[in-house]
C-alpha positions as a Markdown table, in Angstrom:
| # | Residue | x | y | z |
|---|---|---|---|---|
| 1 | Met | 149.5 | 63.5 | 4.5 |
| 2 | Ser | 148.2 | 60.8 | 2.2 |
| 3 | Ile | 149.4 | 58.4 | -0.5 |
| 4 | Phe | 149.4 | 58.8 | -4.3 |
| 5 | Leu | 146.9 | 61.8 | -4.4 |
| 6 | Asp | 146.5 | 65.0 | -2.4 |
| 7 | Ser | 145.2 | 68.6 | -2.7 |
| 8 | Asp | 148.1 | 69.6 | -4.9 |
| 9 | Ser | 147.2 | 66.9 | -7.6 |
| 10 | Arg | 146.3 | 68.4 | -11.0 |
| 11 | Val | 144.1 | 65.9 | -12.8 |
| 12 | Ile | 143.4 | 65.4 | -16.5 |
| 13 | Ile | 140.8 | 62.9 | -17.9 |
| 14 | Gln | 141.6 | 60.8 | -20.9 |
| 15 | Gly | 138.3 | 60.5 | -22.6 |
| 16 | Ile | 136.8 | 63.6 | -21.0 |
| 17 | Thr | 134.4 | 64.2 | -24.0 |
| 18 | Gly | 132.7 | 60.8 | -23.5 |
| 19 | Ala | 129.6 | 60.3 | -21.3 |
| 20 | Glu | 131.5 | 58.6 | -18.5 |
| 21 | Gly | 134.4 | 61.0 | -18.6 |
| 22 | Met | 132.1 | 64.0 | -18.4 |
| 23 | Lys | 129.9 | 62.5 | -15.6 |
| 24 | His | 132.8 | 61.6 | -13.4 |
| 25 | Ala | 134.7 | 64.8 | -14.1 |
| 26 | Gln | 131.8 | 66.6 | -12.6 |
| 27 | Arg | 131.8 | 64.4 | -9.6 |
| 28 | Met | 135.6 | 64.7 | -9.1 |
| 29 | Ile | 135.3 | 68.5 | -9.2 |
| 30 | Ala | 132.5 | 68.4 | -6.7 |
| 31 | Ala | 134.8 | 66.3 | -4.4 |
| 32 | Gly | 137.4 | 69.1 | -4.5 |
| 33 | Thr | 139.7 | 67.7 | -7.2 |
| 34 | Thr | 141.6 | 70.2 | -9.4 |
| 35 | Val | 140.6 | 69.0 | -12.9 |
| 36 | Val | 142.6 | 71.0 | -15.4 |
| 37 | Gly | 141.6 | 69.4 | -18.8 |
| 38 | Gly | 141.4 | 66.2 | -20.7 |
| 39 | Thr | 142.4 | 64.4 | -23.9 |
| 40 | Asn | 140.7 | 63.2 | -27.1 |
| 41 | Pro | 142.9 | 63.2 | -30.2 |
| 42 | Arg | 139.9 | 63.8 | -32.5 |
| 43 | Lys | 138.7 | 66.9 | -30.5 |
| 44 | Ala | 141.9 | 68.6 | -29.6 |
| 45 | Gly | 141.6 | 72.4 | -29.4 |
| 46 | His | 138.0 | 72.2 | -28.3 |
| 47 | Thr | 136.8 | 72.8 | -24.7 |
| 48 | Val | 134.2 | 71.1 | -22.6 |
| 49 | Thr | 132.1 | 72.7 | -19.9 |
| 50 | Val | 132.0 | 70.8 | -16.6 |
| 51 | Ser | 130.4 | 72.2 | -13.5 |
| 52 | Gly | 130.6 | 75.7 | -15.0 |
| 53 | Gln | 134.3 | 75.3 | -15.8 |
| 54 | Lys | 135.6 | 75.4 | -19.4 |
| 55 | Leu | 138.2 | 72.7 | -19.6 |
| 56 | Pro | 140.6 | 72.4 | -22.6 |
| 57 | Val | 140.8 | 69.2 | -24.7 |
| 58 | Phe | 144.3 | 68.2 | -25.9 |
| 59 | Ala | 145.5 | 65.6 | -28.4 |
| 60 | Thr | 148.0 | 63.9 | -26.1 |
| 61 | Val | 148.8 | 63.7 | -22.4 |
| 62 | Ala | 152.1 | 65.4 | -23.1 |
| 63 | Asp | 150.3 | 68.4 | -24.6 |
| 64 | Ala | 148.0 | 68.5 | -21.6 |
| 65 | Met | 150.9 | 68.4 | -19.1 |
| 66 | Ala | 152.8 | 71.1 | -20.9 |
| 67 | Ala | 149.8 | 73.4 | -20.9 |
| 68 | Thr | 148.3 | 72.7 | -17.5 |
| 69 | Gly | 150.9 | 71.2 | -15.2 |
| 70 | Ala | 148.9 | 68.1 | -14.8 |
| 71 | Asn | 150.5 | 65.2 | -12.8 |
| 72 | Val | 147.6 | 62.7 | -12.6 |
| 73 | Ser | 145.5 | 61.2 | -15.4 |
| 74 | Val | 142.2 | 59.3 | -15.0 |
| 75 | Ile | 141.5 | 57.0 | -18.0 |
| 76 | Phe | 137.9 | 56.6 | -19.2 |
| 77 | Val | 138.2 | 55.1 | -22.7 |
| 78 | Pro | 136.7 | 52.0 | -24.3 |
| 79 | Pro | 138.7 | 48.8 | -23.8 |
| 80 | Ala | 139.9 | 48.7 | -27.4 |
| 81 | Phe | 141.7 | 52.0 | -27.0 |
| 82 | Ala | 142.9 | 51.6 | -23.4 |
| 83 | Lys | 146.3 | 50.3 | -24.2 |
| 84 | Ala | 147.0 | 53.3 | -26.4 |
| 85 | Ala | 145.8 | 55.7 | -23.7 |
| 86 | Ile | 148.0 | 54.0 | -21.1 |
| 87 | Val | 151.0 | 54.2 | -23.3 |
| 88 | Asp | 150.3 | 57.9 | -24.1 |
| 89 | Ala | 150.3 | 58.6 | -20.3 |
| 90 | Val | 153.4 | 56.6 | -19.7 |
| 91 | Asp | 155.3 | 58.2 | -22.6 |
| 92 | Ala | 154.4 | 61.7 | -21.2 |
| 93 | Arg | 155.9 | 60.5 | -17.9 |
| 94 | Ile | 152.9 | 61.6 | -15.9 |
| 95 | Asp | 153.2 | 60.7 | -12.2 |
| 96 | Leu | 150.0 | 58.7 | -11.8 |
| 97 | Ala | 147.6 | 57.1 | -14.3 |
| 98 | Val | 144.4 | 55.7 | -12.9 |
| 99 | Val | 142.8 | 53.2 | -15.3 |
| 100 | Ile | 139.1 | 52.9 | -14.7 |
| 101 | Thr | 138.3 | 50.9 | -17.9 |
| 102 | Glu | 137.0 | 47.4 | -17.4 |
| 103 | Gly | 137.3 | 44.6 | -20.0 |
| 104 | Ile | 140.7 | 45.4 | -21.4 |
| 105 | Pro | 142.2 | 42.4 | -23.2 |
| 106 | Val | 144.8 | 40.8 | -21.0 |
| 107 | Arg | 147.5 | 41.0 | -23.7 |
| 108 | Asp | 146.9 | 44.7 | -24.0 |
| 109 | Thr | 147.2 | 45.2 | -20.3 |
| 110 | Ala | 150.4 | 43.1 | -20.2 |
| 111 | Glu | 152.0 | 45.1 | -23.0 |
| 112 | Ala | 151.0 | 48.4 | -21.4 |
| 113 | Leu | 152.3 | 47.5 | -18.0 |
| 114 | Ala | 155.5 | 46.2 | -19.5 |
| 115 | His | 156.0 | 49.5 | -21.3 |
| 116 | Ala | 155.4 | 51.4 | -18.0 |
| 117 | Arg | 158.0 | 49.3 | -16.3 |
| 118 | Asn | 160.5 | 49.9 | -19.1 |
| 119 | Val | 160.0 | 53.7 | -19.0 |
| 120 | Gly | 160.1 | 53.6 | -15.2 |
| 121 | His | 158.2 | 56.8 | -14.1 |
| 122 | Thr | 154.5 | 56.5 | -14.1 |
| 123 | Arg | 152.6 | 54.7 | -11.4 |
| 124 | Ile | 149.5 | 52.9 | -12.8 |
| 125 | Ile | 146.5 | 52.0 | -10.7 |
| 126 | Gly | 144.1 | 49.5 | -12.2 |
| 127 | Pro | 142.9 | 48.7 | -14.7 |
| 128 | Asn | 139.3 | 47.8 | -13.8 |
| 129 | Cys | 139.4 | 49.8 | -10.6 |
| 130 | Pro | 137.4 | 52.5 | -8.8 |
| 131 | Gly | 140.4 | 54.8 | -8.4 |
| 132 | Val | 141.9 | 56.6 | -5.5 |
| 133 | Ile | 140.4 | 59.1 | -3.0 |
| 134 | Thr | 142.0 | 61.2 | -0.3 |
| 135 | Pro | 138.9 | 62.4 | 1.5 |
| 136 | Gly | 138.6 | 66.2 | 1.6 |
| 137 | Glu | 141.4 | 66.7 | -0.8 |
| 138 | Ser | 141.1 | 64.9 | -4.1 |
| 139 | Leu | 139.4 | 62.1 | -6.0 |
| 140 | Ala | 140.7 | 60.4 | -9.1 |
| 141 | Gly | 138.1 | 57.9 | -10.2 |
| 142 | Ile | 134.6 | 56.9 | -9.5 |
| 143 | Ile | 134.6 | 56.5 | -5.7 |
| 144 | Pro | 131.6 | 58.3 | -4.1 |
| 145 | Ala | 133.2 | 61.2 | -2.2 |
| 146 | Thr | 130.6 | 61.7 | 0.5 |
| 147 | Ile | 130.9 | 58.4 | 2.3 |
| 148 | Thr | 133.5 | 59.3 | 4.8 |
| 149 | Gly | 135.9 | 62.1 | 5.8 |
| 150 | Ser | 139.6 | 62.2 | 6.5 |
| 151 | Gly | 141.1 | 60.0 | 9.1 |
| 152 | Pro | 143.8 | 57.6 | 10.2 |
| 153 | Val | 142.9 | 54.4 | 8.4 |
| 154 | Gly | 144.5 | 53.5 | 5.0 |
| 155 | Leu | 142.3 | 51.3 | 2.8 |
| 156 | Ile | 143.4 | 48.9 | 0.0 |
| 157 | Ser | 140.9 | 46.9 | -2.0 |
| 158 | Lys | 140.4 | 44.9 | -5.2 |
| 159 | Ser | 136.7 | 45.4 | -5.1 |
| 160 | Gly | 135.0 | 48.8 | -5.9 |
| 161 | Thr | 131.8 | 48.1 | -4.0 |
| 162 | Leu | 133.6 | 46.7 | -1.0 |
| 163 | Thr | 135.8 | 49.8 | -1.0 |
| 164 | Tyr | 132.6 | 51.9 | -0.7 |
| 165 | Gln | 131.2 | 49.7 | 2.0 |
| 166 | Met | 134.3 | 49.7 | 4.1 |
| 167 | Met | 134.6 | 53.5 | 3.8 |
| 168 | Tyr | 131.0 | 53.6 | 5.1 |
| 169 | Glu | 131.8 | 51.2 | 8.0 |
| 170 | Leu | 134.9 | 53.4 | 8.9 |
| 171 | Ala | 133.1 | 56.7 | 8.7 |
| 172 | Asp | 133.3 | 57.2 | 12.4 |
| 173 | Val | 137.1 | 57.5 | 12.2 |
| 174 | Gly | 137.8 | 58.3 | 8.6 |
| 175 | Val | 140.2 | 57.3 | 5.9 |
| 176 | Ser | 143.6 | 58.8 | 5.0 |
| 177 | Thr | 143.5 | 57.4 | 1.4 |
| 178 | Ala | 141.4 | 54.6 | -0.2 |
| 179 | Val | 143.1 | 52.8 | -3.1 |
| 180 | Gly | 141.1 | 50.5 | -5.3 |
| 181 | Ile | 143.8 | 48.5 | -7.0 |
| 182 | Gly | 141.5 | 46.6 | -9.4 |
| 183 | Gly | 140.3 | 43.1 | -9.8 |
| 184 | Asp | 142.0 | 42.1 | -13.1 |
| 185 | Pro | 144.7 | 39.4 | -13.1 |
| 186 | Leu | 147.3 | 42.0 | -14.1 |
| 187 | Ile | 147.3 | 45.4 | -12.4 |
| 188 | Gly | 149.8 | 48.2 | -12.1 |
| 189 | Thr | 149.8 | 48.7 | -8.3 |
| 190 | Asp | 149.4 | 45.8 | -6.0 |
| 191 | Tyr | 148.8 | 45.3 | -2.3 |
| 192 | Ile | 152.5 | 45.5 | -1.5 |
| 193 | Asp | 153.0 | 48.8 | -3.3 |
| 194 | Ala | 150.1 | 50.3 | -1.3 |
| 195 | Leu | 151.2 | 48.7 | 2.0 |
| 196 | Glu | 154.7 | 50.2 | 1.5 |
| 197 | Ala | 153.2 | 53.7 | 0.9 |
| 198 | Phe | 150.8 | 53.5 | 3.8 |
| 199 | Glu | 153.6 | 52.3 | 6.1 |
| 200 | Ala | 155.6 | 55.4 | 5.2 |
| 201 | Asp | 152.6 | 57.8 | 5.5 |
| 202 | Pro | 152.6 | 59.6 | 8.9 |
| 203 | Gln | 148.8 | 60.2 | 8.9 |
| 204 | Thr | 148.0 | 56.5 | 8.4 |
| 205 | Glu | 147.9 | 54.8 | 11.8 |
| 206 | Ala | 146.4 | 51.4 | 10.6 |
| 207 | Ile | 145.5 | 49.7 | 7.4 |
| 208 | Val | 142.4 | 47.7 | 6.2 |
| 209 | Leu | 143.1 | 45.3 | 3.3 |
| 210 | Ile | 140.2 | 43.8 | 1.3 |
| 211 | Gly | 141.0 | 40.7 | -0.7 |
| 212 | Glu | 139.2 | 38.2 | -2.7 |
| 213 | Ile | 139.6 | 34.7 | -4.1 |
| 214 | Gly | 142.0 | 34.0 | -6.9 |
| 215 | Gly | 145.8 | 34.3 | -7.3 |
| 216 | Asp | 148.3 | 34.7 | -4.5 |
| 217 | Ala | 148.4 | 38.5 | -4.1 |
| 218 | Glu | 146.9 | 38.3 | -0.6 |
| 219 | Glu | 149.4 | 35.6 | 0.5 |
| 220 | Arg | 152.3 | 37.7 | -0.8 |
| 221 | Ala | 150.9 | 40.7 | 1.0 |
| 222 | Ala | 150.8 | 38.7 | 4.2 |
| 223 | Ala | 154.4 | 37.8 | 3.8 |
| 224 | Tyr | 155.3 | 41.4 | 3.2 |
| 225 | Ile | 153.3 | 42.6 | 6.2 |
| 226 | Ala | 155.3 | 40.2 | 8.4 |
| 227 | Glu | 158.6 | 41.6 | 7.4 |
| 228 | His | 157.9 | 45.3 | 6.6 |
| 229 | Val | 154.7 | 46.7 | 8.1 |
| 230 | Ser | 154.7 | 47.9 | 11.7 |
| 231 | Lys | 151.2 | 49.4 | 11.7 |
| 232 | Pro | 148.1 | 47.3 | 12.6 |
| 233 | Val | 146.5 | 45.6 | 9.6 |
| 234 | Val | 143.0 | 44.1 | 9.5 |
| 235 | Ala | 141.8 | 42.1 | 6.5 |
| 236 | Tyr | 138.6 | 40.8 | 4.9 |
| 237 | Val | 138.6 | 38.2 | 2.1 |
| 238 | Ala | 135.6 | 37.9 | -0.1 |
| 239 | Gly | 134.5 | 34.5 | -1.6 |
| 240 | Phe | 134.4 | 31.8 | 1.1 |
| 241 | Thr | 131.4 | 30.2 | -0.7 |
| 242 | Ala | 132.7 | 30.6 | -4.2 |
| 243 | Pro | 132.6 | 27.3 | -6.2 |
| 244 | Glu | 135.9 | 26.0 | -7.7 |
| 245 | Gly | 136.6 | 26.8 | -11.3 |
| 246 | Gln | 134.0 | 29.5 | -11.7 |
| 247 | Arg | 134.9 | 33.2 | -12.1 |
| 248 | Met | 133.2 | 35.4 | -9.6 |
| 249 | Gly | 132.8 | 38.9 | -10.8 |
| 250 | His | 136.4 | 40.0 | -11.4 |
| 251 | Ala | 138.6 | 38.3 | -14.1 |
| 252 | Gly | 141.1 | 37.4 | -11.4 |
| 253 | Ala | 138.5 | 36.0 | -8.9 |
| 254 | Ile | 138.7 | 32.3 | -9.6 |
| 255 | Val | 139.7 | 29.3 | -7.5 |
| 256 | Thr | 141.7 | 26.4 | -8.9 |
| 257 | Gly | 142.1 | 23.5 | -6.6 |
| 258 | Ser | 143.4 | 24.7 | -3.2 |
| 259 | Val | 145.1 | 27.7 | -4.8 |
| 260 | Gly | 143.5 | 31.1 | -4.3 |
| 261 | Thr | 140.8 | 30.0 | -1.8 |
| 262 | Ala | 139.5 | 32.4 | 0.7 |
| 263 | Gln | 140.4 | 30.0 | 3.5 |
| 264 | Ala | 144.0 | 29.8 | 2.4 |
| 265 | Lys | 144.2 | 33.6 | 2.3 |
| 266 | Lys | 142.6 | 33.9 | 5.7 |
| 267 | Glu | 145.1 | 31.5 | 7.1 |
| 268 | Ala | 148.1 | 33.3 | 5.5 |
| 269 | Phe | 147.0 | 36.6 | 7.1 |
| 270 | Glu | 146.3 | 35.1 | 10.5 |
| 271 | Ala | 149.6 | 33.4 | 10.5 |
| 272 | Val | 151.3 | 36.8 | 10.5 |
| 273 | Gly | 149.0 | 38.4 | 13.1 |
| 274 | Val | 146.5 | 40.1 | 10.8 |
| 275 | Ala | 143.0 | 39.8 | 12.1 |
| 276 | Val | 140.5 | 38.7 | 9.4 |
| 277 | Gly | 136.8 | 39.6 | 9.6 |
| 278 | Lys | 134.1 | 37.1 | 8.5 |
| 279 | Thr | 132.2 | 40.1 | 7.0 |
| 280 | Pro | 133.2 | 43.6 | 6.0 |
| 281 | Ser | 131.3 | 44.9 | 9.1 |
| 282 | Glu | 133.2 | 42.6 | 11.4 |
| 283 | Ala | 136.5 | 43.7 | 9.8 |
| 284 | Ala | 135.5 | 47.3 | 10.4 |
| 285 | Asp | 134.7 | 46.6 | 14.0 |
| 286 | Met | 138.1 | 45.0 | 14.5 |
| 287 | Met | 139.7 | 48.1 | 13.1 |
| 288 | Leu | 137.6 | 50.3 | 15.4 |
| 289 | Glu | 138.8 | 48.2 | 18.3 |
| 290 | Ile | 142.3 | 49.1 | 17.4 |
| 291 | Ile | 141.9 | 52.7 | 16.4 |
| 292 | Thr | 139.3 | 54.3 | 18.6 |
| 293 | Pro | 140.5 | 53.8 | 22.2 |
| 294 | Thr | 143.9 | 55.4 | 21.5 |
| 295 | Arg | 142.4 | 58.3 | 19.6 |
| 296 | His | 139.3 | 59.2 | 21.4 |
| 297 | Arg | 139.2 | 58.0 | 25.0 |
| 298 | Thr | 140.5 | 61.3 | 26.4 |
| 299 | Asp | 137.9 | 63.3 | 24.5 |
| 300 | Val | 135.1 | 61.1 | 25.6 |
| 301 | Glu | 136.1 | 61.3 | 29.3 |
| 302 | Arg | 136.4 | 65.1 | 28.9 |
| 303 | Val | 133.0 | 65.4 | 27.4 |
| 304 | Ile | 131.2 | 63.1 | 29.8 |
| 305 | Pro | 132.7 | 63.7 | 33.3 |
| 306 | Asn | 133.6 | 60.6 | 35.3 |
| 307 | Leu | 132.5 | 58.4 | 32.4 |
| 308 | Val | 133.4 | 54.7 | 32.8 |
| 309 | Val | 133.7 | 53.2 | 29.3 |
| 310 | Ser | 133.8 | 49.5 | 28.9 |
| 311 | Asn | 134.0 | 49.3 | 25.1 |
| 312 | Leu | 133.8 | 52.1 | 22.7 |
| 313 | His | 131.8 | 50.4 | 20.0 |
| 314 | Glu | 128.3 | 49.9 | 18.7 |
| 315 | Ser | 125.8 | 49.2 | 21.5 |
| 316 | Ser | 128.5 | 49.4 | 24.1 |
| 317 | His | 127.6 | 50.7 | 27.5 |
| 318 | Ala | 129.1 | 53.5 | 29.6 |
| 319 | His | 128.2 | 54.9 | 33.0 |
| 320 | Ser | 128.3 | 58.6 | 34.0 |
| 321 | Ala | 128.7 | 59.0 | 37.8 |
| 322 | Val | 127.8 | 62.7 | 37.5 |
| 323 | Leu | 124.6 | 61.9 | 35.6 |
| 324 | Gly | 123.8 | 58.7 | 37.5 |
| 325 | Met | 122.9 | 57.1 | 34.2 |
| 326 | Asp | 123.9 | 54.2 | 32.0 |
| 327 | Ile | 124.5 | 55.4 | 28.4 |
| 328 | Ile | 124.3 | 53.4 | 25.3 |
| 329 | Leu | 126.8 | 54.7 | 22.7 |
| 330 | Asp | 125.8 | 54.2 | 19.0 |
| 331 | His | 128.2 | 53.5 | 16.2 |
| 332 | Gly | 128.3 | 57.1 | 15.0 |
| 333 | Phe | 128.9 | 58.9 | 18.3 |
| 334 | Met | 132.7 | 59.3 | 17.9 |
| 335 | Arg | 132.4 | 61.3 | 14.7 |
| 336 | Ala | 130.2 | 63.8 | 16.5 |
| 337 | Leu | 132.8 | 64.8 | 19.0 |
| 338 | Gly | 133.9 | 68.4 | 18.7 |
| 339 | Glu | 131.3 | 69.4 | 16.1 |
| 340 | Val | 129.5 | 72.8 | 15.9 |
| 341 | Asp | 127.7 | 73.9 | 19.1 |
| 342 | Gly | 129.9 | 71.8 | 21.3 |
| 343 | Pro | 129.8 | 68.1 | 21.9 |
| 344 | Gln | 126.8 | 66.5 | 20.1 |
| 345 | Leu | 127.1 | 62.8 | 20.8 |
| 346 | Asn | 124.7 | 60.8 | 18.8 |
| 347 | Leu | 123.4 | 58.5 | 21.6 |
| 348 | Val | 120.4 | 57.2 | 23.4 |
| 349 | Ala | 120.5 | 57.6 | 27.2 |
| 350 | Glu | 118.8 | 55.3 | 29.6 |
| 351 | Ala | 118.5 | 57.0 | 33.0 |
| 352 | Thr | 118.2 | 55.2 | 36.3 |
| 353 | Pro | 115.7 | 56.4 | 37.4 |
| 354 | Ala | 114.6 | 57.5 | 33.9 |
| 355 | Pro | 113.4 | 61.1 | 33.6 |
| 356 | Arg | 109.6 | 61.3 | 33.9 |
| 357 | Pro | 107.8 | 62.7 | 30.8 |
| 358 | Asp | 106.7 | 65.6 | 32.9 |
| 359 | Ala | 110.3 | 66.2 | 34.0 |
| 360 | Thr | 111.2 | 67.2 | 30.4 |
| 361 | Val | 110.6 | 70.9 | 29.6 |
| 362 | Phe | 110.1 | 71.4 | 25.9 |
| 363 | Val | 111.0 | 74.7 | 24.4 |
| 364 | Thr | 110.6 | 76.2 | 21.0 |
| 365 | Asp | 114.0 | 75.6 | 19.5 |
| 366 | Val | 117.5 | 74.4 | 20.2 |
| 367 | Asn | 118.8 | 77.9 | 21.0 |
| 368 | Ala | 116.1 | 78.3 | 23.6 |
| 369 | Ala | 117.1 | 74.9 | 25.0 |
| 370 | Tyr | 120.7 | 76.2 | 25.4 |
| 371 | Arg | 119.4 | 79.4 | 27.1 |
| 372 | Arg | 117.2 | 77.4 | 29.5 |
| 373 | Ala | 120.1 | 75.1 | 30.4 |
| 374 | Glu | 122.5 | 78.1 | 30.8 |
| 375 | Asp | 119.9 | 79.8 | 33.1 |
| 376 | Ala | 119.6 | 76.7 | 35.2 |
| 377 | Ser | 123.4 | 76.6 | 35.5 |
| 378 | Ala | 123.4 | 80.3 | 36.6 |
| 379 | His | 121.2 | 79.3 | 39.4 |
| 380 | Gly | 123.4 | 76.6 | 40.7 |
| 381 | Ile | 121.7 | 73.7 | 39.0 |
| 382 | Glu | 124.2 | 71.2 | 37.6 |
| 383 | Ile | 124.1 | 71.0 | 33.8 |
| 384 | Val | 124.9 | 67.3 | 33.2 |
| 385 | Tyr | 125.0 | 66.7 | 29.5 |
| 386 | Pro | 123.7 | 68.0 | 26.1 |
| 387 | Leu | 122.9 | 65.4 | 23.5 |
| 388 | Thr | 120.9 | 64.8 | 20.3 |
| 389 | Asp | 118.3 | 62.2 | 21.2 |
| 390 | Glu | 117.5 | 60.6 | 17.8 |
| 391 | Lys | 115.0 | 58.2 | 19.3 |
| 392 | Phe | 112.6 | 61.1 | 20.1 |
| 393 | Gly | 114.0 | 63.6 | 17.6 |
| 394 | Val | 115.0 | 66.2 | 20.1 |
| 395 | Arg | 118.0 | 68.1 | 21.3 |
| 396 | Arg | 118.1 | 67.4 | 25.0 |
| 397 | Phe | 120.0 | 68.8 | 27.9 |
| 398 | Phe | 120.0 | 66.8 | 31.1 |
| 399 | Tyr | 120.5 | 68.4 | 34.5 |
| 400 | Arg | 119.6 | 67.7 | 38.1 |
| 401 | Asp | 116.9 | 69.7 | 39.9 |
| 402 | Ala | 117.2 | 70.9 | 43.5 |
| 403 | Asp | 115.9 | 67.6 | 44.7 |
| 404 | Gly | 118.5 | 65.7 | 42.8 |
| 405 | Asn | 116.1 | 64.4 | 40.2 |
| 406 | Val | 117.3 | 63.9 | 36.6 |
| 407 | Val | 115.5 | 66.6 | 34.6 |
| 408 | Ser | 115.9 | 67.6 | 30.9 |
| 409 | Val | 115.1 | 70.6 | 28.8 |
| 410 | Ala | 114.6 | 69.7 | 25.1 |
| 411 | Ala | 113.6 | 71.1 | 21.7 |
| 412 | His | 112.2 | 69.2 | 18.8 |
| 413 | Leu | 114.7 | 68.9 | 15.9 |
| 414 | Ser | 113.4 | 70.5 | 12.7 |
């Protein structure tokens, strides 16, 4: 499950013949998106070749929908023509229109959004947004698709770059859908719309909300969370050092008096039980505190017998009674559980006592290391744990020898 966008979405690009439209069409296709065509009234009837696919160009969104069954449009047109493009999508009653364009005059945005409300069918995300991604299924916009995989955390953000950073920070657990709602003063989908959708989505177990100075959208989101959201929410608010009266990046990011300050937004969130990180990394760690113990503890204890885990986070320590070792777990180790060739936890082990250099038998390759370990097991030697030891660039299998010493067999990683 996801919100707004999934593997069944059929996407057209308004402005597909332009440089940005072409470039991001290619990236969307690479991300698995079903791109079925685009629009440019002056080039209707032509085709464009993107990633080896010939995509038809139509005069209007209605024409494109009739010919291709499209239900999502991504708008890459210059600001002067964005209002007409939005109205075209709305009049065609497409389900979702993602407006990437930055710098649209506020009056044009206001009139386009008012028209969308009057027609009452199309959901608009943006303008001035990075779009929407449901990892592994579909991308509508400019979000890099390789940052993270699918997972249980829903992400809502005004900022494009902070969307990307938070996706990276949450790569260990993954994202159900990331929605960049846009940083302009007027936008089509706000925090509350996305919170409502994530609350109803069974895949989403928790939500990260990234806000910034200016306006009262975060305060209204906090009030909505208190009344309507049962899932855990963690927030980060950008702009604690922003000077009063100066626009910071986005058109809507401006503080006036005590209105719209980062501190006011932080206090509003904390008042309703939403934890607020001082940095994106801290907010991500707060989310990992919430999401990882409930999802992964059973797997960890199965993979490392008799493991005692104090805290499943970066630089946290665990102890394996079987191995007789303290283990330091790095931030990426959860993601490696269950991968090819069995558990490959990305960790550094500190043995007590540490294996002597001469206690490690180096072999030619990883398969040989597996065979050596299996042979030891066949002779009654306890195979303790396979791991990828990035510090030394080896694939290592720890076991105990007949005298009870910790021994390892390892192969250098190519």
